[in-house]
N, C-alpha and C positions, 0 to 999 in steps of 0.2 A: 407501187415503186419497187424496183429491185433491191433486194437487201445487198447492202456494200460488203464485198468479200473481206474475209479476215485480214487478209495480207495488206489490203488497203488501208484498212484501220490501223494496223500496225504501222504501217509507212507513215500515216498521218500523225500518230503518236511520236514518232521518231524525230520527224521535222519539227513538230510543235516543241518537243524536248529540247532540242538543239537551240531553237530561236529563244525559248524560255531561258536556257542556261545562259546565253549570251547576254539577254537583257539583265538578268541577275549579276552577271560579271561586271557589267557597265555601271551598275548601281551598288557596286560593292557588297552584294547581299548573298555572298556564298554560304553564310550561316544558315540563312532561311532555307537554302535547297538542302544542305546537309541534315538539319534538324526537322524538317517538316515534308520534305519531298522524297529524299533518298529511302526513307523506311519502306516506302510502298513498292519500290523496286525490290529492295531486300527481302520483303515478305514474299514477293511472287517468286524470286529464285529459290527461297527455302521450301514453298510449296511444290515446285518441280523437283527439287532434290529429296524432298520428303517422299514422293512417290516412284522415285527411281529405281530403288532396291527392291520393293514389292512387286513392280512392273517387270524387271528383269527376272526375279524369280518365277512369277507367275507364268510369264510368257515363254521363257525358255524352257521350263518343265512342260508346259502345254505343248510347246512346238516339237519337243523331242518325243514325248508320249505319244504324240499324234502320228508319228513317223510309221510305227509298227514294225520298222527293219532298221537295225544298227547300222547297216551297210549304206544307208540313205544318209545318215548324219556323217559317217567317215568321207564320204563323196563331197558332201557340202562342205564340211569343215577343211578339206584339203583345197578345194577350191577357193574357198575364201581367202585362206593364208596367202595363197600364190597370188591373187589378184592384188590383195593388200600390198605385198611386198612390190609387186611390179608398179602399181601406181606412185608408192612412196619412191622408188628408184627414179620414175620419170619427173616427180615434183622436183627432188633434188638437182636432177639434170637441167631442167628448165630454169631453175634459180641460178645454177652456176654459168650457164650459157649467157643469161641476160646480165649478170653481174661483171663479168669479165668483156662482155661487149660494150655496155654503157659505162663501166667504170665511175661509179657514184662517189668512191672515195676522192676522185680528183677535185671535188666540189667543196671539200670541207677545209676550211682555213685553220691554221695552228692556233690562231685566236680562239676559235670554237671550241678546239680540243682542250685548251688550257682553261676555258671556262667550265667545260663539262667535268674536267679532272678536278677543279675546285669544288664544284657543287656534289659529286658523286663519289669520287674514288674512295673515300674513307666512310662511306655510309654503311649502316648496319644491313641495308638490304643487300650490297656487293658481298659483304663478308658471309652473311648466310648463304648466299647462292653458291659461293666457292666452296664453302664447308660442306654443303649439300652434294656438290658434284664430286668432290674427294671421297665421300663416303660412297657414292654410287659407283666410283671408278675403282675403289680398293675392294668392292665386293666381287665374289667370284663369277667367272663367266655363265654361270649356271644359276646365280643367285636369283635372277627374275622369275625362273620357274619354280624355285624354292617358295618364292614370295606369293605365288599364285595359290599354293595350297594351304588352306586355313587350318588352324589347330583348335579354332573355336568358330563354328558357323554362326551362332548368334551374334559374337563380337563382330565379325566380318560384315554382317547386315547392319551393324550399328554405326557403320562408318562409310562415307562414300567414296573414301580414298582407296578402299580395299574392293573395288567393284571387280576386279579380276578373281578375287577369292569368291564372291558370291557367285559368278559365272561358272567357277569351278565346281563348287557345291550343287549349283542348279543342274549341271549336265551329268554329275555323278548320280543326282537323285532321279533324274529323267531316265537316264539309261538303266537304273536298277528297276524302275517302274515297269520298263519294257521287258525285263527278264524274269518277272513274276507273273503268274496267270493273271489274265485280264481282269477277271472276276475280283481278285485280290486287289489289283491296283485301281479299280473304278471309283472307290470312294474318294481316295487321295486325288485322282485325276479330276472329278467332279469338283472338289474344292478348289484346285489351282484353275480350273476353266472359269469357275464363278468369280474367283478373285481377280483373274485377268480382265474379265467384262467390267467388274466394278471400277477397278484402277483406270481402264481406259475412259470410263464415263467421268472419273475424276479429272482426267487430262482435259476432256470437253469443258468441264465447269471452270477449271483454273484458266483455260486460254480465253474464256470471257473477259478476264481483267488484263489480258496481254496489252492492249493498246495504252491503258493507263500505266501499266508498269514500265513499258520501254520509254514512255514519256519520262518517267521518274528516272530510269537507268540512264538514259541520254543527257538529261540535264545534270546529272551528278558527274558524268563523264567530263561534260564542258567546264563546269566550274572547278574541276580537279585537274585540270590540264596544266602541263607544265609551262615553262617560259616560251611565250610565242616566237620569240626572235631564234631560240635553239631550234624550235621545230621547223622553223623556215631554212635554217642552215642545213638540216637533214632531210630536206624536202627531196632531193634527188634521189638519197637511199630510199626513203618510204615510196616514191614512185616506182622504183624498181621492184620492190616487194609486191606493191600491189598489182603491177603490171604482170607479174609472175604468177600471182595468185588468180589473176584474171584468166589468164592463158591456162591455168590448170583447170578451172570451171569449164573453159572452152572444150578442153580435152576430154573431160566427163561427158558434157552432153554429146559430143561427136560421137564418143564411143557408146553411149547408150542410144543415140539415134540410128546408128549402123546395125547394132547388134539386136537391139530390141523393136526396131521400126517404129519408135515412139518419137513425136516431135520434140525437139529440144524446148522449144518454148512451153510447150504442155508440160515436160518435166520440171521446169523452173518454176512455173506457176504453181504446180503441185507441192512443190518441196518449200516454197517461199516463205511461209510462216516460220518454219525450223530455221531457215537461213536467217531471217531477221532477229529472231530470238538469240540464235548463235552469236550474230553480231553484237545484240544489246547486252547479253550476259557473259561473253568471253568464255563459256564453258560448254564443252560438248557433253558433258555429264548432265548438267543441268537441262540441256535442251533434249537429252535422249528420249524423254517420254513424248515430247511433240513429235519429234523425228520419226519414231515407231508408229505414232498414229497416223501421221501423213503418209509414210510409205505403205503402211498396210491397207488403211481405208481409202485414202485419196489416190494412190498410184497403183494398188492392186497386187502387192506382193504377198504370198501367202505367209500365215503367222508362223509356220515352222521355219521359214528363211528369216524373215524380220527377228524373230526371237533369238536367233543365234547371231547373225551376221551384223546386226546394228549395235547390240552391247560389247560385242567383240571388237568392233571398229571404234566405238567411242573410247575404248581404253588403249588399244594398240595402234590403231590407225591415224597418224599425224600428219598427213600429207602437205597441209598449210604450213605446220610448224617446221617440218623437214625441209620444204622449200625455203623457208625464213632462216634456218640454220645456214644452209649453202649461201645465200646472199649476205647474211650478216658476217660469217667468218671471212669471207673474201673481202667483203667491204672494210672491216677492221684490219686486216692485212694491208690493204691499199692505203689506209691512213697511217697506221702505226709500225707495220713490219712489211715493207714492200719486198724484202729479200726472201719472205716466204712463200712468195706467189710462185710457186713450182706447180708443174702438172701432177707430179706424185702426191702433193699435199692435197690437191684437188680430188684424187682417186680416194684418198684416205677420208677425206670430208664425206664422199658419198657413202662409203662403207659404214663410217662411224654414225653418221646422222641416222642411217637405216637402222642400225642396232640399237641405238639410243632411243629412236621412236618407240621401238617393241619393249624395251626394257625399263622405261623410265615412268611408265603409267602412275606408280604410286608416290613419285617423288614430288613434293611440293613444289610449285613455280617450276613446272617441267620444261617450259620452253627455254627459259634462261639458263637452267642446270645443264639440259642438252647443250646448249651452246657453248658452256665451258668445258664440257666433256669433249666436244669436236675440237675446241681450239687447244686444248693439251694434247690431243691425239697428233696433231700436227707439228707438235713442239713449240707451240707459242710462248714467249718468254713470260714467265710467272710473275715477275715483277711489275708487269704492264697490264695484267691481267685485269685489276680493278679499273683501269682506265680504259680497257677495251668494253667492258661492261658500262662504263659511264658514257661511252660514246652513243649508245643505242637505247640508254633508259629512257630519255625523253619521249621517244616516239613508241616504246614498247606497248604501251597500252592500245592505242589505236591500231597497231598492226597486229595485236593479239585479237582484236575484235574481228579483223579481216581474215586472219589465218584460220579462227574457228569457224567461220562460214564455210571454208575450203574443206575443212575437216569433216563438218557434216553433210556437205554436199557429196563428197566422196564416198562416204558411209552409205548414203542413200543410192547412189549410183552403182556400188559394187552389190548392194542387195537386190537390184534390178538385174543386174547382169547374171548373179548366181541363180536368181529365180527362173530367169528365162532359160538357162542352161539345164536346169532340172524340171523344166515344164510348170512352174510354180508362178508363173505371172498371169493374171487373169484381169478382167474388168473390175474397176473400182466399185466397192460398197460403202458409200459414206454413212456414217452414223452421227446424228446429232445430240447435243446434250439433253434436248426435250423430247425425244422419240417417245418415251414413256411417261411424260410429263400428265398428258390428259388422263391417265388411268389412275394417277395418284393424287392428283390436286383436289 
């Protein structure tokens, strides 16, 4: 009997999780899910985050030290940043075109606005988001570059929110290894080569529990959902965001198909476990180890490309989130501030969302914080800003799950494009968790 592919196991786990969550809701047994099911999902996400820093450290240092030529790293870095900027601009543009064409704000009644205002406008969550956005906005224009440089490498490695600092240290260490005689660098290079193989094997082992974990994660999402009536009232807005995200994925697979000559369905099939985990966890950083494993082993991108492009993408490439910023900002204006619907404001949205997506990687609740920065950039009235956030709180979690899928897909697509341009795209070489099991059992 043919072994069931991992992505089908994960899909089955997701479907069963949703069904189970609905059953628990109907029985008023949400407490059981939170007490006895949710922890399994939490453990899985923690295990993925546990290996994220050592994986980035080992793979990035290995990738750079394998280059043998610093000019290759310069070429790869420049292409990566340019492509990420272009895809982000495309994502924001798609979102703005859709929201201005479909006008989802016209479907929200004043009664719904009042209900949301009563429920969320004075919440601690709204206050925290606005204060975080204010701190981010008041920082200097080059503050995000300052934040990239660690003053303590060990501390940076102890906090997953400081991933850019880990990347900076890894790049610096890898370049310095190239600049010393090969015989002197070899012991350290061998260490990181071995660490990289061990951590990738840990990814394989952790992924064995993925179907059970996504069952727990999806069941938790279902029992934690907001008021269904409010969700239905915002259905048109949700549909516009999801349509935009779907079009962005179509854009990725079209570019990948044309440039790399690989089938769109083949690409989606290979990256699907990472996409499904991104949907379940709502975290590009937590999904990063799986994304790297799928792109390297199942798609065939060289390690020296994946080790740089994917960690950088997980921290600065937020195509799905940027598209959401454009749609959310215009939707909020359609409902609360129609006089602000000017062409000049929409150009400001494109520029601000692009800059915010690059500079907000270390900010807690980055998506909502970015939205506040975008709204303030176009002069949105500060007195109704909490109401603006309240308007989209109810559907933020499911949309966060969807936009994380786009972020991860974009990272994988860009890594393929960069690899193809450098001649680093080859036939996949899949490794399984039990490849060496017979020798040690």
